[in-house]
N, CA, C and O atoms as a Maestro MAE file, in Angstrom:
{
 s_m_m2io_version
 :::
 2.0.0
}

f_m_ct {
 s_m_title
 :::
 protein
 m_atom[256] {
  # First column is atom index #
  i_m_mmod_type
  r_m_x_coord
  r_m_y_coord
  r_m_z_coord
  i_m_residue_number
  s_m_chain_name
  s_m_pdb_residue_name
  s_m_pdb_atom_name
  i_m_atomic_number
  :::
  1 25 -49.266 -16.085 -17.638 1 A "MET " " N  " 7
  2 3 -49.309 -16.018 -16.189 1 A "MET " " CA " 6
  3 2 -50.037 -17.231 -15.620 1 A "MET " " C  " 6
  4 15 -49.636 -17.776 -14.592 1 A "MET " " O  " 8
  5 25 -51.087 -17.644 -16.278 2 A "THR " " N  " 7
  6 3 -51.837 -18.793 -15.774 2 A "THR " " CA " 6
  7 2 -51.004 -20.071 -15.878 2 A "THR " " C  " 6
  8 15 -51.153 -20.981 -15.063 2 A "THR " " O  " 8
  9 25 -50.118 -20.136 -16.894 3 A "GLU " " N  " 7
  10 3 -49.250 -21.308 -17.012 3 A "GLU " " CA " 6
  11 2 -48.297 -21.390 -15.819 3 A "GLU " " C  " 6
  12 15 -48.027 -22.478 -15.309 3 A "GLU " " O  " 8
  13 25 -47.794 -20.246 -15.381 4 A "ALA " " N  " 7
  14 3 -46.886 -20.218 -14.233 4 A "ALA " " CA " 6
  15 2 -47.608 -20.658 -12.964 4 A "ALA " " C  " 6
  16 15 -47.057 -21.410 -12.160 4 A "ALA " " O  " 8
  17 25 -48.836 -20.191 -12.788 5 A "ILE " " N  " 7
  18 3 -49.616 -20.575 -11.613 5 A "ILE " " CA " 6
  19 2 -49.882 -22.073 -11.622 5 A "ILE " " C  " 6
  20 15 -49.767 -22.735 -10.591 5 A "ILE " " O  " 8
  21 25 -50.233 -22.600 -12.771 6 A "GLU " " N  " 7
  22 3 -50.481 -24.039 -12.882 6 A "GLU " " CA " 6
  23 2 -49.198 -24.831 -12.624 6 A "GLU " " C  " 6
  24 15 -49.241 -25.904 -12.022 6 A "GLU " " O  " 8
  25 25 -48.052 -24.301 -13.080 7 A "PHE " " N  " 7
  26 3 -46.774 -24.972 -12.849 7 A "PHE " " CA " 6
  27 2 -46.463 -25.062 -11.359 7 A "PHE " " C  " 6
  28 15 -46.059 -26.115 -10.865 7 A "PHE " " O  " 8
  29 25 -46.654 -23.946 -10.641 8 A "PHE " " N  " 7
  30 3 -46.341 -23.926 -9.215 8 A "PHE " " CA " 6
  31 2 -47.355 -24.682 -8.361 8 A "PHE " " C  " 6
  32 15 -47.056 -25.032 -7.219 8 A "PHE " " O  " 8
  33 25 -48.529 -24.933 -8.886 9 A "LYS " " N  " 7
  34 3 -49.507 -25.726 -8.132 9 A "LYS " " CA " 6
  35 2 -49.036 -27.171 -7.957 9 A "LYS " " C  " 6
  36 15 -49.499 -27.871 -7.056 9 A "LYS " " O  " 8
  37 25 -48.126 -27.611 -8.809 10 A "GLY " " N  " 7
  38 3 -47.615 -28.975 -8.717 10 A "GLY " " CA " 6
  39 2 -46.613 -29.161 -7.585 10 A "GLY " " C  " 6
  40 15 -46.232 -30.295 -7.296 10 A "GLY " " O  " 8
  41 25 -46.177 -28.099 -6.942 11 A "PHE " " N  " 7
  42 3 -45.210 -28.183 -5.859 11 A "PHE " " CA " 6
  43 2 -45.877 -27.915 -4.523 11 A "PHE " " C  " 6
  44 15 -46.924 -27.271 -4.450 11 A "PHE " " O  " 8
  45 25 -45.252 -28.423 -3.460 12 A "ASN " " N  " 7
  46 3 -45.784 -28.115 -2.137 12 A "ASN " " CA " 6
  47 2 -45.150 -26.820 -1.634 12 A "ASN " " C  " 6
  48 15 -44.238 -26.288 -2.266 12 A "ASN " " O  " 8
  49 25 -45.624 -26.320 -0.515 13 A "ALA " " N  " 7
  50 3 -45.182 -25.023 0.005 13 A "ALA " " CA " 6
  51 2 -43.699 -25.032 0.364 13 A "ALA " " C  " 6
  52 15 -43.010 -24.035 0.148 13 A "ALA " " O  " 8
  53 25 -43.199 -26.135 0.905 14 A "GLN " " N  " 7
  54 3 -41.785 -26.211 1.286 14 A "GLN " " CA " 6
  55 2 -40.871 -26.073 0.065 14 A "GLN " " C  " 6
  56 15 -39.836 -25.409 0.128 14 A "GLN " " O  " 8
  57 25 -41.256 -26.693 -1.027 15 A "THR " " N  " 7
  58 3 -40.458 -26.607 -2.245 15 A "THR " " CA " 6
  59 2 -40.445 -25.186 -2.788 15 A "THR " " C  " 6
  60 15 -39.396 -24.688 -3.197 15 A "THR " " O  " 8
  61 25 -41.586 -24.538 -2.795 16 A "ILE " " N  " 7
  62 3 -41.673 -23.159 -3.291 16 A "ILE " " CA " 6
  63 2 -40.853 -22.230 -2.406 16 A "ILE " " C  " 6
  64 15 -40.138 -21.366 -2.915 16 A "ILE " " O  " 8
  65 25 -40.944 -22.394 -1.097 17 A "ILE " " N  " 7
  66 3 -40.166 -21.560 -0.175 17 A "ILE " " CA " 6
  67 2 -38.674 -21.794 -0.392 17 A "ILE " " C  " 6
  68 15 -37.895 -20.841 -0.397 17 A "ILE " " O  " 8
  69 25 -38.274 -23.030 -0.569 18 A "ALA " " N  " 7
  70 3 -36.862 -23.341 -0.806 18 A "ALA " " CA " 6
  71 2 -36.373 -22.706 -2.105 18 A "ALA " " C  " 6
  72 15 -35.261 -22.179 -2.151 18 A "ALA " " O  " 8
  73 25 -37.180 -22.748 -3.151 19 A "MET " " N  " 7
  74 3 -36.796 -22.132 -4.423 19 A "MET " " CA " 6
  75 2 -36.649 -20.622 -4.276 19 A "MET " " C  " 6
  76 15 -35.724 -20.029 -4.831 19 A "MET " " O  " 8
  77 25 -37.553 -20.003 -3.536 20 A "VAL " " N  " 7
  78 3 -37.478 -18.552 -3.326 20 A "VAL " " CA " 6
  79 2 -36.227 -18.191 -2.534 20 A "VAL " " C  " 6
  80 15 -35.545 -17.220 -2.862 20 A "VAL " " O  " 8
  81 25 -35.922 -18.956 -1.505 21 A "VAL " " N  " 7
  82 3 -34.728 -18.680 -0.695 21 A "VAL " " CA " 6
  83 2 -33.462 -18.856 -1.517 21 A "VAL " " C  " 6
  84 15 -32.554 -18.030 -1.428 21 A "VAL " " O  " 8
  85 25 -33.384 -19.899 -2.304 22 A "ILE " " N  " 7
  86 3 -32.202 -20.127 -3.145 22 A "ILE " " CA " 6
  87 2 -32.065 -19.008 -4.167 22 A "ILE " " C  " 6
  88 15 -30.961 -18.509 -4.386 22 A "ILE " " O  " 8
  89 25 -33.142 -18.612 -4.784 23 A "LEU " " N  " 7
  90 3 -33.115 -17.513 -5.753 23 A "LEU " " CA " 6
  91 2 -32.661 -16.225 -5.089 23 A "LEU " " C  " 6
  92 15 -31.842 -15.497 -5.651 23 A "LEU " " O  " 8
  93 25 -33.180 -15.932 -3.904 24 A "TRP " " N  " 7
  94 3 -32.766 -14.735 -3.166 24 A "TRP " " CA " 6
  95 2 -31.281 -14.801 -2.837 24 A "TRP " " C  " 6
  96 15 -30.579 -13.799 -2.966 24 A "TRP " " O  " 8
  97 25 -30.792 -15.960 -2.415 25 A "TRP " " N  " 7
  98 3 -29.380 -16.102 -2.017 25 A "TRP " " CA " 6
  99 2 -28.452 -15.811 -3.204 25 A "TRP " " C  " 6
  100 15 -27.464 -15.091 -3.059 25 A "TRP " " O  " 8
  101 25 -28.767 -16.364 -4.361 26 A "PHE " " N  " 7
  102 3 -27.912 -16.144 -5.525 26 A "PHE " " CA " 6
  103 2 -28.002 -14.715 -6.033 26 A "PHE " " C  " 6
  104 15 -26.984 -14.137 -6.416 26 A "PHE " " O  " 8
  105 25 -29.183 -14.137 -6.045 27 A "THR " " N  " 7
  106 3 -29.298 -12.761 -6.539 27 A "THR " " CA " 6
  107 2 -28.661 -11.785 -5.571 27 A "THR " " C  " 6
  108 15 -28.174 -10.741 -6.004 27 A "THR " " O  " 8
  109 25 -28.641 -12.074 -4.292 28 A "ARG " " N  " 7
  110 3 -27.989 -11.204 -3.311 28 A "ARG " " CA " 6
  111 2 -26.502 -11.117 -3.623 28 A "ARG " " C  " 6
  112 15 -25.922 -10.031 -3.613 28 A "ARG " " O  " 8
  113 25 -25.891 -12.251 -3.898 29 A "ASP " " N  " 7
  114 3 -24.472 -12.277 -4.224 29 A "ASP " " CA " 6
  115 2 -24.194 -11.540 -5.533 29 A "ASP " " C  " 6
  116 15 -23.209 -10.810 -5.645 29 A "ASP " " O  " 8
  117 25 -25.052 -11.733 -6.501 30 A "ILE " " N  " 7
  118 3 -24.873 -11.078 -7.790 30 A "ILE " " CA " 6
  119 2 -24.988 -9.566 -7.635 30 A "ILE " " C  " 6
  120 15 -24.204 -8.821 -8.223 30 A "ILE " " O  " 8
  121 25 -25.955 -9.108 -6.851 31 A "LYS " " N  " 7
  122 3 -26.136 -7.667 -6.656 31 A "LYS " " CA " 6
  123 2 -24.919 -7.041 -5.978 31 A "LYS " " C  " 6
  124 15 -24.495 -5.952 -6.364 31 A "LYS " " O  " 8
  125 25 -24.356 -7.706 -4.981 32 A "SER " " N  " 7
  126 3 -23.190 -7.153 -4.296 32 A "SER " " CA " 6
  127 2 -21.981 -7.129 -5.228 32 A "SER " " C  " 6
  128 15 -21.196 -6.181 -5.191 32 A "SER " " O  " 8
  129 25 -21.821 -8.145 -6.053 33 A "GLU " " N  " 7
  130 3 -20.718 -8.164 -7.019 33 A "GLU " " CA " 6
  131 2 -20.890 -7.063 -8.066 33 A "GLU " " C  " 6
  132 15 -19.912 -6.437 -8.473 33 A "GLU " " O  " 8
  133 25 -22.112 -6.830 -8.497 34 A "MET " " N  " 7
  134 3 -22.370 -5.776 -9.480 34 A "MET " " CA " 6
  135 2 -22.025 -4.400 -8.915 34 A "MET " " C  " 6
  136 15 -21.463 -3.564 -9.623 34 A "MET " " O  " 8
  137 25 -22.356 -4.158 -7.655 35 A "LYS " " N  " 7
  138 3 -22.019 -2.880 -7.039 35 A "LYS " " CA " 6
  139 2 -20.510 -2.697 -6.962 35 A "LYS " " C  " 6
  140 15 -20.008 -1.600 -7.207 35 A "LYS " " O  " 8
  141 25 -19.785 -3.753 -6.627 36 A "LEU " " N  " 7
  142 3 -18.332 -3.695 -6.566 36 A "LEU " " CA " 6
  143 2 -17.736 -3.417 -7.942 36 A "LEU " " C  " 6
  144 15 -16.832 -2.593 -8.073 36 A "LEU " " O  " 8
  145 25 -18.237 -4.098 -8.961 37 A "LEU " " N  " 7
  146 3 -17.743 -3.880 -10.315 37 A "LEU " " CA " 6
  147 2 -18.048 -2.470 -10.811 37 A "LEU " " C  " 6
  148 15 -17.214 -1.857 -11.479 37 A "LEU " " O  " 8
  149 25 -19.221 -1.954 -10.496 38 A "GLU " " N  " 7
  150 3 -19.558 -0.585 -10.896 38 A "GLU " " CA " 6
  151 2 -18.621 0.422 -10.253 38 A "GLU " " C  " 6
  152 15 -18.225 1.392 -10.899 38 A "GLU " " O  " 8
  153 25 -18.257 0.211 -8.991 39 A "ALA " " N  " 7
  154 3 -17.328 1.110 -8.315 39 A "ALA " " CA " 6
  155 2 -15.952 1.051 -8.976 39 A "ALA " " C  " 6
  156 15 -15.305 2.084 -9.150 39 A "ALA " " O  " 8
  157 25 -15.504 -0.138 -9.343 40 A "LYS " " N  " 7
  158 3 -14.216 -0.268 -10.015 40 A "LYS " " CA " 6
  159 2 -14.240 0.403 -11.386 40 A "LYS " " C  " 6
  160 15 -13.268 1.047 -11.779 40 A "LYS " " O  " 8
  161 25 -15.328 0.256 -12.102 41 A "ILE " " N  " 7
  162 3 -15.453 0.881 -13.420 41 A "ILE " " CA " 6
  163 2 -15.434 2.396 -13.289 41 A "ILE " " C  " 6
  164 15 -14.787 3.074 -14.088 41 A "ILE " " O  " 8
  165 25 -16.127 2.936 -12.304 42 A "ASP " " N  " 7
  166 3 -16.133 4.387 -12.092 42 A "ASP " " CA " 6
  167 2 -14.734 4.896 -11.766 42 A "ASP " " C  " 6
  168 15 -14.330 5.952 -12.252 42 A "ASP " " O  " 8
  169 25 -13.999 4.159 -10.952 43 A "THR " " N  " 7
  170 3 -12.624 4.541 -10.616 43 A "THR " " CA " 6
  171 2 -11.747 4.534 -11.860 43 A "THR " " C  " 6
  172 15 -10.967 5.460 -12.084 43 A "THR " " O  " 8
  173 25 -11.877 3.501 -12.656 44 A "GLN " " N  " 7
  174 3 -11.076 3.407 -13.876 44 A "GLN " " CA " 6
  175 2 -11.461 4.497 -14.867 44 A "GLN " " C  " 6
  176 15 -10.593 5.026 -15.561 44 A "GLN " " O  " 8
  177 25 -12.728 4.840 -14.949 45 A "ALA " " N  " 7
  178 3 -13.159 5.910 -15.850 45 A "ALA " " CA " 6
  179 2 -12.543 7.238 -15.425 45 A "ALA " " C  " 6
  180 15 -12.153 8.033 -16.280 45 A "ALA " " O  " 8
  181 25 -12.448 7.490 -14.142 46 A "GLY " " N  " 7
  182 3 -11.805 8.704 -13.649 46 A "GLY " " CA " 6
  183 2 -10.336 8.750 -14.022 46 A "GLY " " C  " 6
  184 15 -9.824 9.800 -14.412 46 A "GLY " " O  " 8
  185 25 -9.664 7.629 -13.907 47 A "ARG " " N  " 7
  186 3 -8.246 7.562 -14.292 47 A "ARG " " CA " 6
  187 2 -8.078 7.811 -15.789 47 A "ARG " " C  " 6
  188 15 -7.179 8.543 -16.204 47 A "ARG " " O  " 8
  189 25 -8.935 7.209 -16.585 48 A "THR " " N  " 7
  190 3 -8.864 7.382 -18.033 48 A "THR " " CA " 6
  191 2 -9.109 8.836 -18.409 48 A "THR " " C  " 6
  192 15 -8.414 9.380 -19.267 48 A "THR " " O  " 8
  193 25 -10.080 9.460 -17.783 49 A "ASP " " N  " 7
  194 3 -10.353 10.867 -18.054 49 A "ASP " " CA " 6
  195 2 -9.152 11.736 -17.723 49 A "ASP " " C  " 6
  196 15 -8.820 12.649 -18.478 49 A "ASP " " O  " 8
  197 25 -8.502 11.462 -16.609 50 A "ARG " " N  " 7
  198 3 -7.323 12.237 -16.213 50 A "ARG " " CA " 6
  199 2 -6.172 12.033 -17.199 50 A "ARG " " C  " 6
  200 15 -5.484 12.993 -17.546 50 A "ARG " " O  " 8
  201 25 -5.954 10.804 -17.650 51 A "LEU " " N  " 7
  202 3 -4.918 10.553 -18.652 51 A "LEU " " CA " 6
  203 2 -5.208 11.277 -19.956 51 A "LEU " " C  " 6
  204 15 -4.294 11.804 -20.590 51 A "LEU " " O  " 8
  205 25 -6.466 11.308 -20.361 52 A "TYR " " N  " 7
  206 3 -6.846 12.016 -21.582 52 A "TYR " " CA " 6
  207 2 -6.582 13.514 -21.443 52 A "TYR " " C  " 6
  208 15 -6.085 14.149 -22.373 52 A "TYR " " O  " 8
  209 25 -6.914 14.075 -20.282 53 A "GLU " " N  " 7
  210 3 -6.641 15.496 -20.043 53 A "GLU " " CA " 6
  211 2 -5.144 15.783 -20.091 53 A "GLU " " C  " 6
  212 15 -4.719 16.797 -20.645 53 A "GLU " " O  " 8
  213 25 -4.354 14.897 -19.515 54 A "MET " " N  " 7
  214 3 -2.903 15.070 -19.556 54 A "MET " " CA " 6
  215 2 -2.383 14.994 -20.990 54 A "MET " " C  " 6
  216 15 -1.484 15.751 -21.355 54 A "MET " " O  " 8
  217 25 -2.922 14.109 -21.797 55 A "PHE " " N  " 7
  218 3 -2.524 13.982 -23.194 55 A "PHE " " CA " 6
  219 2 -2.861 15.249 -23.975 55 A "PHE " " C  " 6
  220 15 -2.044 15.732 -24.759 55 A "PHE " " O  " 8
  221 25 -4.040 15.777 -23.768 56 A "ILE " " N  " 7
  222 3 -4.446 17.010 -24.452 56 A "ILE " " CA " 6
  223 2 -3.534 18.167 -24.031 56 A "ILE " " C  " 6
  224 15 -3.127 18.971 -24.870 56 A "ILE " " O  " 8
  225 25 -3.217 18.251 -22.754 57 A "ASP " " N  " 7
  226 3 -2.303 19.295 -22.285 57 A "ASP " " CA " 6
  227 2 -0.934 19.149 -22.934 57 A "ASP " " C  " 6
  228 15 -0.302 20.147 -23.282 57 A "ASP " " O  " 8
  229 25 -0.476 17.928 -23.095 58 A "LEU " " N  " 7
  230 3 0.815 17.678 -23.743 58 A "LEU " " CA " 6
  231 2 0.790 18.119 -25.204 58 A "LEU " " C  " 6
  232 15 1.756 18.702 -25.697 58 A "LEU " " O  " 8
  233 25 -0.318 17.840 -25.895 59 A "LEU " " N  " 7
  234 3 -0.448 18.258 -27.285 59 A "LEU " " CA " 6
  235 2 -0.466 19.785 -27.396 59 A "LEU " " C  " 6
  236 15 0.138 20.352 -28.306 59 A "LEU " " O  " 8
  237 25 -1.152 20.439 -26.475 60 A "LYS " " N  " 7
  238 3 -1.206 21.906 -26.478 60 A "LYS " " CA " 6
  239 2 0.172 22.508 -26.248 60 A "LYS " " C  " 6
  240 15 0.532 23.498 -26.885 60 A "LYS " " O  " 8
  241 25 0.952 21.913 -25.336 61 A "GLU " " N  " 7
  242 3 2.299 22.403 -25.064 61 A "GLU " " CA " 6
  243 2 3.204 22.184 -26.271 61 A "GLU " " C  " 6
  244 15 4.089 23.000 -26.527 61 A "GLU " " O  " 8
  245 25 3.004 21.126 -26.999 62 A "GLY " " N  " 7
  246 3 3.800 20.825 -28.178 62 A "GLY " " CA " 6
  247 2 3.557 21.801 -29.309 62 A "GLY " " C  " 6
  248 15 4.455 22.061 -30.111 62 A "GLY " " O  " 8
  249 25 2.348 22.346 -29.383 63 A "LYS " " N  " 7
  250 3 2.014 23.312 -30.453 63 A "LYS " " CA " 6
  251 2 2.577 24.696 -30.157 63 A "LYS " " C  " 6
  252 15 2.728 25.506 -31.073 63 A "LYS " " O  " 8
  253 25 2.892 24.984 -28.892 64 A "LYS " " N  " 7
  254 3 3.383 26.316 -28.537 64 A "LYS " " CA " 6
  255 2 4.782 26.540 -28.966 64 A "LYS " " C  " 6
  256 15 5.333 27.617 -28.737 64 A "LYS " " O  " 8
  :::
 }
 m_bond[255] {
  # First column is bond index #
  i_m_from
  i_m_to
  i_m_order
  :::
  1 1 2 1
  2 2 3 1
  3 3 4 2
  4 3 5 1
  5 5 6 1
  6 6 7 1
  7 7 8 2
  8 7 9 1
  9 9 10 1
  10 10 11 1
  11 11 12 2
  12 11 13 1
  13 13 14 1
  14 14 15 1
  15 15 16 2
  16 15 17 1
  17 17 18 1
  18 18 19 1
  19 19 20 2
  20 19 21 1
  21 21 22 1
  22 22 23 1
  23 23 24 2
  24 23 25 1
  25 25 26 1
  26 26 27 1
  27 27 28 2
  28 27 29 1
  29 29 30 1
  30 30 31 1
  31 31 32 2
  32 31 33 1
  33 33 34 1
  34 34 35 1
  35 35 36 2
  36 35 37 1
  37 37 38 1
  38 38 39 1
  39 39 40 2
  40 39 41 1
  41 41 42 1
  42 42 43 1
  43 43 44 2
  44 43 45 1
  45 45 46 1
  46 46 47 1
  47 47 48 2
  48 47 49 1
  49 49 50 1
  50 50 51 1
  51 51 52 2
  52 51 53 1
  53 53 54 1
  54 54 55 1
  55 55 56 2
  56 55 57 1
  57 57 58 1
  58 58 59 1
  59 59 60 2
  60 59 61 1
  61 61 62 1
  62 62 63 1
  63 63 64 2
  64 63 65 1
  65 65 66 1
  66 66 67 1
  67 67 68 2
  68 67 69 1
  69 69 70 1
  70 70 71 1
  71 71 72 2
  72 71 73 1
  73 73 74 1
  74 74 75 1
  75 75 76 2
  76 75 77 1
  77 77 78 1
  78 78 79 1
  79 79 80 2
  80 79 81 1
  81 81 82 1
  82 82 83 1
  83 83 84 2
  84 83 85 1
  85 85 86 1
  86 86 87 1
  87 87 88 2
  88 87 89 1
  89 89 90 1
  90 90 91 1
  91 91 92 2
  92 91 93 1
  93 93 94 1
  94 94 95 1
  95 95 96 2
  96 95 97 1
  97 97 98 1
  98 98 99 1
  99 99 100 2
  100 99 101 1
  101 101 102 1
  102 102 103 1
  103 103 104 2
  104 103 105 1
  105 105 106 1
  106 106 107 1
  107 107 108 2
  108 107 109 1
  109 109 110 1
  110 110 111 1
  111 111 112 2
  112 111 113 1
  113 113 114 1
  114 114 115 1
  115 115 116 2
  116 115 117 1
  117 117 118 1
  118 118 119 1
  119 119 120 2
  120 119 121 1
  121 121 122 1
  122 122 123 1
  123 123 124 2
  124 123 125 1
  125 125 126 1
  126 126 127 1
  127 127 128 2
  128 127 129 1
  129 129 130 1
  130 130 131 1
  131 131 132 2
  132 131 133 1
  133 133 134 1
  134 134 135 1
  135 135 136 2
  136 135 137 1
  137 137 138 1
  138 138 139 1
  139 139 140 2
  140 139 141 1
  141 141 142 1
  142 142 143 1
  143 143 144 2
  144 143 145 1
  145 145 146 1
  146 146 147 1
  147 147 148 2
  148 147 149 1
  149 149 150 1
  150 150 151 1
  151 151 152 2
  152 151 153 1
  153 153 154 1
  154 154 155 1
  155 155 156 2
  156 155 157 1
  157 157 158 1
  158 158 159 1
  159 159 160 2
  160 159 161 1
  161 161 162 1
  162 162 163 1
  163 163 164 2
  164 163 165 1
  165 165 166 1
  166 166 167 1
  167 167 168 2
  168 167 169 1
  169 169 170 1
  170 170 171 1
  171 171 172 2
  172 171 173 1
  173 173 174 1
  174 174 175 1
  175 175 176 2
  176 175 177 1
  177 177 178 1
  178 178 179 1
  179 179 180 2
  180 179 181 1
  181 181 182 1
  182 182 183 1
  183 183 184 2
  184 183 185 1
  185 185 186 1
  186 186 187 1
  187 187 188 2
  188 187 189 1
  189 189 190 1
  190 190 191 1
  191 191 192 2
  192 191 193 1
  193 193 194 1
  194 194 195 1
  195 195 196 2
  196 195 197 1
  197 197 198 1
  198 198 199 1
  199 199 200 2
  200 199 201 1
  201 201 202 1
  202 202 203 1
  203 203 204 2
  204 203 205 1
  205 205 206 1
  206 206 207 1
  207 207 208 2
  208 207 209 1
  209 209 210 1
  210 210 211 1
  211 211 212 2
  212 211 213 1
  213 213 214 1
  214 214 215 1
  215 215 216 2
  216 215 217 1
  217 217 218 1
  218 218 219 1
  219 219 220 2
  220 219 221 1
  221 221 222 1
  222 222 223 1
  223 223 224 2
  224 223 225 1
  225 225 226 1
  226 226 227 1
  227 227 228 2
  228 227 229 1
  229 229 230 1
  230 230 231 1
  231 231 232 2
  232 231 233 1
  233 233 234 1
  234 234 235 1
  235 235 236 2
  236 235 237 1
  237 237 238 1
  238 238 239 1
  239 239 240 2
  240 239 241 1
  241 241 242 1
  242 242 243 1
  243 243 244 2
  244 243 245 1
  245 245 246 1
  246 246 247 1
  247 247 248 2
  248 247 249 1
  249 249 250 1
  250 250 251 1
  251 251 252 2
  252 251 253 1
  253 253 254 1
  254 254 255 1
  255 255 256 2
  :::
 }
}
């Protein structure tokens, strides 16, 4: 932790603020993309579950 503090002491306040803003900007985009991907994965998982249920029903009908 002390190494990080010593590292940032070499920069002025404007540089540190700019780095924080840039980091926030990129992580904001990443977070929104992750939420979108999670929603797509959940939708696809629901479809896969339904297909599996249909397959099991087909196998049960075939045994009758």
